[in-house]
C-alpha positions as CSV (number, residue, x, y, z in Angstrom):
1,X,1.4,-5.0,22.8
2,X,-1.9,-6.2,21.2
3,X,-1.7,-9.6,19.1
4,X,-3.9,-9.3,15.9
5,X,-4.8,-13.0,14.7
6,X,-5.0,-13.7,11.4
7,X,-7.1,-16.0,9.7
8,X,-5.4,-18.8,7.5
9,X,-4.7,-18.3,3.5
10,X,-8.1,-17.8,1.7
11,X,-8.6,-17.1,-1.6
12,X,-10.9,-14.1,-3.3
13,X,-13.2,-16.1,-5.4
14,X,-13.6,-13.0,-8.2
15,X,-9.8,-12.2,-8.5
16,X,-8.2,-15.7,-7.5
17,X,-5.8,-13.2,-4.8
18,X,-4.9,-15.4,-1.7
19,X,-5.3,-13.4,1.3
20,X,-5.2,-13.4,5.2
21,X,-7.8,-11.4,7.4
22,X,-7.7,-9.8,10.7
23,X,-8.2,-7.6,13.3
24,X,-9.2,-7.0,17.0
25,X,-12.5,-6.1,16.6
26,X,-15.9,-8.1,15.5
27,X,-17.4,-5.0,14.3
28,X,-14.7,-3.0,12.1
29,X,-15.3,0.6,11.3
30,X,-13.2,0.7,8.4
31,X,-10.4,-1.0,6.3
32,X,-6.6,-1.6,5.5
33,X,-5.5,-3.5,2.8
34,X,-1.6,-4.2,2.8
35,X,0.9,-5.2,0.1
36,X,4.1,-6.6,0.9
37,X,7.3,-6.0,-1.4
38,X,8.6,-8.1,-4.1
39,X,9.9,-11.5,-3.1
40,X,7.8,-11.5,0.1
41,X,4.5,-12.7,1.3
42,X,1.5,-11.5,2.9
43,X,2.8,-12.5,6.4
44,X,5.2,-10.3,6.1
45,X,3.3,-7.5,7.1
46,X,1.5,-9.1,9.8
47,X,3.5,-7.7,12.7
48,X,2.4,-3.7,11.5
49,X,-0.9,-4.8,12.8
50,X,-0.3,-4.5,16.5
51,X,0.9,-1.2,16.5
52,X,-2.2,0.5,13.9
53,X,-5.7,1.6,15.6
54,X,-8.2,-0.8,16.6
55,X,-11.6,-1.2,14.8
56,X,-9.7,-1.8,11.9
57,X,-10.1,-4.6,9.6
58,X,-6.8,-5.8,8.1
59,X,-6.5,-7.8,5.0
60,X,-2.8,-9.0,3.9
61,X,-3.0,-10.0,0.3
62,X,-0.5,-11.9,-1.3
63,X,0.8,-11.2,-5.1
64,X,-0.2,-13.0,-8.0
65,X,3.5,-13.7,-9.6
66,X,5.2,-16.6,-7.7
67,X,9.1,-16.1,-8.1
68,X,10.3,-18.1,-5.3
69,X,9.1,-21.2,-2.6
70,X,7.9,-18.2,-0.6
71,X,8.3,-15.3,-2.6
72,X,5.9,-13.4,-4.6
73,X,5.4,-10.1,-6.3
74,X,3.2,-7.7,-8.2
75,X,5.3,-7.7,-11.4
76,X,9.0,-8.7,-12.3
77,X,11.1,-6.2,-11.7
78,X,15.4,-5.7,-12.2
79,X,17.5,-2.9,-10.2
80,X,19.9,-1.5,-13.0
81,X,22.4,1.4,-12.8
82,X,19.8,3.8,-14.3
83,X,17.0,3.1,-11.7
84,X,14.5,-0.3,-11.8
85,X,13.7,-1.6,-15.1
86,X,10.1,-3.6,-14.5
87,X,7.3,-5.4,-16.7
88,X,4.7,-2.6,-17.4
89,X,2.3,-5.2,-17.9
90,X,2.4,-6.9,-15.1
91,X,2.2,-3.9,-13.4
92,X,-0.7,-2.6,-15.0
93,X,-2.6,-6.3,-14.9
94,X,-1.9,-6.3,-10.8
95,X,-3.4,-3.0,-10.6
96,X,-6.4,-3.9,-12.4
97,X,-6.5,-6.5,-10.6
98,X,-6.4,-4.9,-7.1
99,X,-9.1,-2.6,-8.5
100,X,-11.3,-6.3,-8.9
101,X,-10.4,-6.7,-5.2
102,X,-11.5,-3.9,-3.9
103,X,-14.9,-3.7,-5.8
104,X,-15.8,-7.3,-4.4
105,X,-15.4,-6.6,-0.7
106,X,-18.1,-5.2,1.2
107,X,-18.5,-1.7,1.3
108,X,-16.4,-0.1,3.9
109,X,-13.9,3.2,4.3
110,X,-10.9,1.7,2.7
111,X,-7.1,2.4,3.1
112,X,-4.3,0.5,0.7
113,X,-1.0,0.7,1.8
114,X,2.0,-1.3,1.3
115,X,5.6,-1.8,1.6
116,X,8.7,-1.0,-1.3
117,X,6.6,-2.8,-4.2
118,X,3.7,-3.3,-2.6
119,X,3.6,0.7,-1.7
120,X,4.1,1.4,-5.7
121,X,1.0,-0.6,-6.2
122,X,-0.9,1.0,-3.3
123,X,-0.5,4.7,-5.3
124,X,-1.5,2.8,-8.8
125,X,-4.3,2.4,-7.2
126,X,-5.4,5.4,-5.2
127,X,-4.5,7.8,-8.0
128,X,-6.4,5.8,-11.1
129,X,-9.1,4.4,-8.7
130,X,-9.6,7.6,-6.1
131,X,-13.0,6.4,-5.8
132,X,-12.3,3.0,-3.7
133,X,-10.2,4.4,-1.2
134,X,-10.3,6.9,1.5
135,X,-6.2,6.9,1.2
136,X,-3.3,5.2,0.3
137,X,0.5,5.0,1.3
138,X,4.1,4.4,-0.1
139,X,6.3,3.1,3.0
140,X,9.8,2.9,1.2
141,X,8.0,2.9,-2.7
142,X,8.0,5.1,-5.4
143,X,5.0,6.3,-7.9
144,X,5.5,4.8,-11.1
145,X,5.7,7.5,-13.7
146,X,4.6,5.1,-16.7
147,X,1.3,5.6,-14.4
148,X,0.7,9.1,-15.7
149,X,-1.9,9.1,-18.3
150,X,-4.1,6.9,-16.1
151,X,-3.8,9.4,-12.9
152,X,-7.4,10.3,-12.7
153,X,-8.6,14.2,-12.8
154,X,-7.8,16.8,-10.4
155,X,-11.6,16.9,-9.1
156,X,-11.6,12.9,-8.8
157,X,-8.8,13.2,-6.7
158,X,-9.7,15.7,-3.7
159,X,-11.5,12.9,-2.1
160,X,-8.3,10.7,-1.3
161,X,-5.5,11.2,1.1
162,X,-1.6,10.3,0.7
163,X,1.2,9.1,3.5
164,X,4.6,8.7,2.2
165,X,7.1,7.6,4.8
166,X,11.1,6.8,3.3
167,X,14.5,6.3,5.1
168,X,17.2,8.5,4.2
169,X,19.8,5.5,4.1
170,X,17.5,3.2,1.6
171,X,20.0,1.6,-0.9
172,X,17.2,-0.4,-3.0
173,X,14.8,2.9,-3.8
174,X,16.8,5.9,-2.8
175,X,15.2,8.6,-1.0
176,X,14.7,10.7,-4.2
177,X,11.8,8.6,-5.5
178,X,10.3,9.6,-2.0
179,X,10.7,13.2,-3.1
180,X,9.5,13.1,-6.5
181,X,6.6,11.5,-5.2
182,X,6.2,14.4,-2.6
183,X,6.4,16.9,-5.1
184,X,4.0,15.0,-7.8
185,X,1.5,14.7,-5.4
186,X,1.5,18.5,-4.7
187,X,1.2,18.9,-8.2
188,X,-1.7,17.2,-8.7
189,X,-3.5,18.4,-5.7
190,X,-3.5,15.0,-3.4
191,X,-3.8,16.0,0.0
192,X,-0.8,14.1,1.6
193,X,1.8,14.1,4.4
194,X,5.3,13.2,3.9
195,X,8.0,11.7,7.0
196,X,11.7,11.3,6.4
197,X,13.6,8.6,8.7
198,X,17.5,7.7,9.7
199,X,16.6,4.1,8.2
200,X,17.4,1.9,5.3
201,X,15.0,-0.2,3.3
202,X,12.9,-1.2,6.1
203,X,9.9,0.2,8.6
204,X,10.5,1.7,12.1
205,X,8.4,2.3,14.9
206,X,8.1,6.1,14.6
207,X,7.1,5.4,11.0
208,X,4.4,3.1,12.1
209,X,3.2,5.6,15.0
210,X,2.8,8.5,12.0
211,X,1.2,6.3,10.0
212,X,-1.3,4.9,12.9
213,X,-1.8,8.8,13.6
214,X,-2.6,9.0,9.8
215,X,-4.7,6.3,9.4
216,X,-6.8,7.7,12.4
217,X,-7.5,11.1,10.6
218,X,-8.2,9.7,7.6
219,X,-10.7,7.1,8.1
220,X,-13.8,7.5,10.4
221,X,-12.0,4.9,13.2
222,X,-13.1,7.2,16.2
223,X,-16.8,8.0,15.4
């Protein structure tokens, strides 16, 4: 098992977003931006890097909203009997912030991916600004229905790919959300693959292996 080292937390000057940067090479061929879920922080997804392809620059981003001593979010959300209820203004603000963050980085083939709320934000960026990323991944996430008016045209979406992974036993975001995302991406013509696992609201080894393979197909890592 590799041991990926990450930098100390620094701040991107144009957006103010806090991040850690890591990788297994001094000459990365592509970039992976990882977004954590609500109530977590950027360190939460650091262990994933050891299972992912080499030649990647990995950026761990921290959500802009602090909701606990070490807990951050991309927007506030409450889980109700009718499904998640969330602050749409904050979600849109974070979407724009992420887009500006990617613009501020040196040009490099990029995938944006995240767990739970981080996956939601990844899809929001990939579907509205497909020119910014080669692909996006929802790991136990969903797509926001409220995003529909902002989704890019079918012509623009031809260049982007997507990866969906979800657990059958997920009791935070039930598996129906992943099935809805799969159907939606099919309808708007986004090339994607969808994987279901016998897991809860978590990330498992087989999922990481599948995600790693998808990254290798989506980014120019072997050339």
